[in-house]
N, C-alpha and C positions, 0 to 999 in steps of 0.2 A: 827222389830217383834222378832226376837231370843229371845234378852232382856226379853220384854215382858212376850212372853210365858214361859223360864225361871222364872221369877218374878211370874208368875200364879200361876208356879206348886209347888215353896216355900212357897205361902201362903195356897194350897190347904194342902201341907202335914204336914204343922204346926198345922192345924187345925184338921183335919182330920187322918192323920196318926203320931201319936205323936211319939217324940223321943223314940227310942228303943236302949238301947245301945247293946246287940247282933247284933244286924242287923247293928249297925253302926262298931262294931266290923268285920264283916263281910267282907262289905265292904275294911275296912283298910288290913285286910288279903288278898285280892284280890288283891289289889293295890302293896303291899308289895310281891307277890309273883310274879309281872309283868302279870297278868292276863289282857285282854283287857275290856274296860271298857266299858261295852256292854250289862249290868245287864240292869234288867228293872228298875223303877223308883221307889219309894216309892209309888207311888199312883198307879203305875200300880200294885205292887206285893198289893196290899192291895185289888186291882180288882179282880187280879187274886185269892186272899183268900176269897172274896165273891162271887166270882162263884162258888168254891167249895161246900162253906156254902149251898146258894141258890141250890145248884143243889143235894144236898145231897151226893156227891161223899163221898163213902169211900175208894177206888181204883180208883189210879192216877199213869197213866202211863206220863212221863216227857222227849221228846228229847231234848236233849242239856242241860248239866246241868249247867257248865262252872263252877264257884264256889259255886253253891248252895245258889245264892239270893233268887230266885223265888223260888226253891224248898223249903225253909225254910215257906216264906209265905203261900203256899199253904199249907204244913203240919203242921202248925198252926191252919187253917180252917178246918182240918179232925177231924171224932168223934175220940173217944179213940181208938177202933178197926181198924182204918184206916193207910193205909198205901199207898206208893207212891216209885215205881218204875222209876228211872232216870238214863239214858244213856250217858255216856259222852265218848267223843274220846280218849282226850288226859290224858295221864296219870297224869300230872303236875295239870291240873285243877282238875280231880276225886281225886288226893290225898290232895290238899287245899279244894275241897269240903266236904268230909269225917270228916276232921276238923273243918271246919264251921259247918256239922252237929251235932258233939260232943256239939262244944262249946253252941249249942242250947238246948242241950239234947234231940234231935230228932232221936236219933241211931236205936231204937227201931221201929219207924215208916218210915224212907227212908232208900231205899236198893240204891246204886251208883254202877251200871255197868260196867265196863268201856272196850272201842275198838270202834270197827265200829256199831255204831247205827244199819246198815241195818243186818248183823250179829249175833247179838243180840235178833232182832224185828225175825229172820227167826229160831235162837234157842228157844225164845220163843214160837214161833209156833211148834215147836216139843216138846215142854212142856206141849203142849195145857193148853196154860195160861189161866187164867178165865177172860171173857170180864171187859172192865176198864168201869167206871162212867165217867172221864173226862181223857181228853187226850190235851198235851201240848205240840207242836209243835215249837221250836224254837233253830232250828241246822242250818247246812248248808243248804241254801237256793235251791241249783241246786238240790237237791234231795228232797225237797219238795212233789213233787208229789209222789217218791218213799213211803215217811213217811204217805202219806194221806192215800196210799192202805192199808200200813199195820194198821194205826188208825183205818181205817174202817173194817178189818176183824179183832181187835180188840175192837168191839165197841158192844154194843147192841141198842135196842130199847131205847130213851132217855140217851143215853151217848152224854156227851157235849166233841167238839175237837176243841182247839183254836188255831191258827196258828200267830206267832208273827213278825214283820218287812215286813207287808203286802204291806206297800204303799211308800214305800224306795224313801218318796222326792218327791212323785210323777210320777217317774220314772217309772212305773208301766203301764202308759198309753204308753208308748213308744213302739209299734210293733215292731219296726225296733232295739231296743236296742239292741248291740252286750255283754251287763253283762247277765253272767249265772243266776245269783242272780234273776235279773229282769224278766231272762225268764222264769225260775223255781218257781216263785211266778204267772207269769202269767200264767203257765199251771196247776198251782196247784187250781186258778180260776176255768179255763175251766173245769177244771176236777169235782169241785162240782158244777159248772153250769150246764154240764151234768149227774149228778149223782142225781135220784129221791130217794135215801136212804138218802140224807143229806139238810135241808133247813140250809141256811147260810147267814148271812150279813159280811160287814167289815165295820169299826169304823176307821177312820181318829182321830189320835193322835195329839198334840204338845206339848212342853214343856221342859223341861231340854235335853231331847235325840235329839232334834229336829222335825221334822216334818216323822210322819210314821203312823201305825195303828195295827191293829187286825183283823183277822177274827175268829169269832164265832159262829159256827154252832151246832145243834143238829141233832143224827140221829134219822131217821124214822123208823115206822116198813116197 
């Protein structure tokens, strides 16, 4: 089945996400810098871009930049006055991301903050930063519950919150899993289920990156 998933992904990407030299160069730059190949796929990047556009987002927070492939997809969906703050732990990844953002001509739209995301989020609270319209959580999964707490703090009514890698090949149904990533995602789900402030669902995906999925939610009044 994996081969079929990949072929279908290629078919969808070829038809609906035409070849883009800049994004292709971003992936090449990421590989040359030995970044882990865990970027979203092209079709998933397009989905994120469409969600930015459909929500009318102007202010986006991304937790987990890597080489800025998903960041660039989302930034291209923003209006002229739209902005993204993206948080990346690893200095090398952040430097590659900044070079990729410059390559894409999006330096005025994207701010990369390097270092521990939880520390940056606390700093942003001290800055009394304004709420975001869309928040994409795609960093270390054991900290997903803490990222969700911050996401809700930086939200307003109507803010869209998206979490990546929330299916983990189906492992999330194993409550006895010793994988901290699985347990982080399970707690993430439980927190959402118990919080009337957010209405959400999850979508399972298959494709070039295997079997996984997104959580998509909206903050209520």
